[in-house]
Backbone bond lengths (Angstrom), bond angles and torsions (degrees), N, CA, C in turn:
res aa  C-N    CA-C-N  psi(-1)  N-CA   C-N-CA  omega(-1)  CA-C   N-CA-C  phi
1 X - - - 1.529 - - 1.621 107.33 -
2 X 1.279 109.75 148.36 1.450 112.59 172.38 1.507 110.57 -132.44
3 X 1.336 116.66 140.07 1.477 120.76 175.88 1.459 107.02 -69.46
4 X 1.340 112.47 134.25 1.504 116.68 177.08 1.380 110.94 -127.28
5 X 1.323 120.80 169.25 1.515 125.05 -177.85 1.549 108.43 -131.19
6 X 1.317 114.59 144.04 1.443 116.95 176.20 1.554 110.11 -92.67
7 X 1.280 116.99 173.06 1.484 116.60 174.29 1.338 118.79 -65.79
8 X 1.373 119.50 -16.00 1.487 126.53 176.05 1.399 110.77 -87.83
9 X 1.366 120.68 -0.54 1.501 120.52 -179.87 1.519 117.54 89.86
10 X 1.380 119.45 3.50 1.426 124.64 178.64 1.579 106.23 -85.27
11 X 1.375 114.74 145.29 1.456 118.18 178.53 1.567 107.73 -107.40
12 X 1.381 113.20 154.00 1.409 117.04 179.60 1.574 111.27 -155.71
13 X 1.321 113.85 160.49 1.480 120.60 176.60 1.438 103.85 -120.87
14 X 1.300 120.33 142.94 1.500 129.04 169.49 1.514 106.52 -96.47
15 X 1.249 117.75 126.90 1.515 124.90 174.11 1.450 111.16 -85.17
16 X 1.311 117.31 135.88 1.449 119.78 174.55 1.584 115.15 -58.69
17 X 1.186 118.52 137.04 1.411 121.89 -174.29 1.546 112.05 -58.30
18 X 1.311 115.69 -40.53 1.569 124.11 -177.45 1.549 103.54 -60.26
19 X 1.334 118.47 -41.95 1.523 117.49 -172.24 1.552 107.37 -71.60
20 X 1.394 117.96 -40.44 1.463 122.86 -178.34 1.508 106.13 -67.26
21 X 1.280 123.95 -36.62 1.419 122.94 -177.53 1.593 108.53 -79.79
22 X 1.220 121.15 -35.32 1.453 124.33 176.28 1.529 109.11 -60.43
23 X 1.299 120.96 -43.96 1.438 128.44 178.91 1.530 115.47 -76.51
24 X 1.333 115.89 -16.10 1.502 119.98 172.07 1.526 108.63 82.85
25 X 1.356 117.92 13.93 1.446 125.07 176.75 1.546 114.02 -68.33
26 X 1.323 118.90 143.31 1.374 124.22 -179.17 1.476 112.69 -126.89
27 X 1.290 123.92 171.18 1.504 124.61 176.28 1.431 109.30 -53.11
28 X 1.303 120.05 135.46 1.474 126.62 170.96 1.583 107.41 88.55
29 X 1.368 123.80 -0.03 1.319 124.31 176.19 1.536 110.57 -58.48
30 X 1.297 117.23 126.98 1.560 120.12 -178.45 1.484 112.40 -94.27
31 X 1.373 109.24 147.95 1.398 115.20 -179.15 1.547 110.18 -138.57
32 X 1.404 111.95 161.44 1.416 116.34 171.41 1.590 106.56 -113.86
33 X 1.257 113.86 149.94 1.405 115.21 174.50 1.500 114.57 -124.22
34 X 1.288 120.56 138.21 1.499 122.62 -175.26 1.468 111.41 -150.39
35 X 1.258 112.38 166.26 1.644 115.28 173.99 1.406 106.98 -96.10
36 X 1.374 117.07 144.58 1.425 121.52 177.66 1.511 106.16 -94.60
37 X 1.348 116.29 -174.14 1.538 121.60 -178.03 1.613 112.36 -60.82
38 X 1.315 118.66 -24.44 1.350 124.70 -177.97 1.583 112.03 -86.67
39 X 1.388 116.19 -10.45 1.408 123.35 -175.56 1.556 115.76 86.02
40 X 1.293 114.02 8.68 1.499 119.69 174.49 1.487 110.11 -88.47
41 X 1.335 117.96 151.04 1.425 125.18 177.69 1.488 111.32 -76.76
42 X 1.386 112.77 139.37 1.441 120.78 174.25 1.561 108.77 -122.40
43 X 1.256 114.71 140.32 1.467 121.55 -178.71 1.493 105.37 -111.26
44 X 1.324 118.35 129.07 1.452 119.46 -179.92 1.529 108.12 -133.11
45 X 1.360 113.70 135.52 1.486 117.19 178.14 1.473 109.14 -73.23
46 X 1.362 114.69 140.53 1.464 121.00 177.24 1.534 104.66 -87.03
47 X 1.352 115.83 117.62 1.381 122.14 175.90 1.569 113.79 -95.46
48 X 1.323 120.21 131.08 1.413 125.00 -174.06 1.561 109.81 -84.80
């Protein structure tokens, strides 16, 4: 994955299709993003 930037200055990552399908995520799946104890980003699906 590569960090990318839009013309409006926003940043985004594109997730690999295989990862999204393996996790069963769909369009509009919501996530929280946080830093773990090592300072790395963690992505967590919001469960309703």
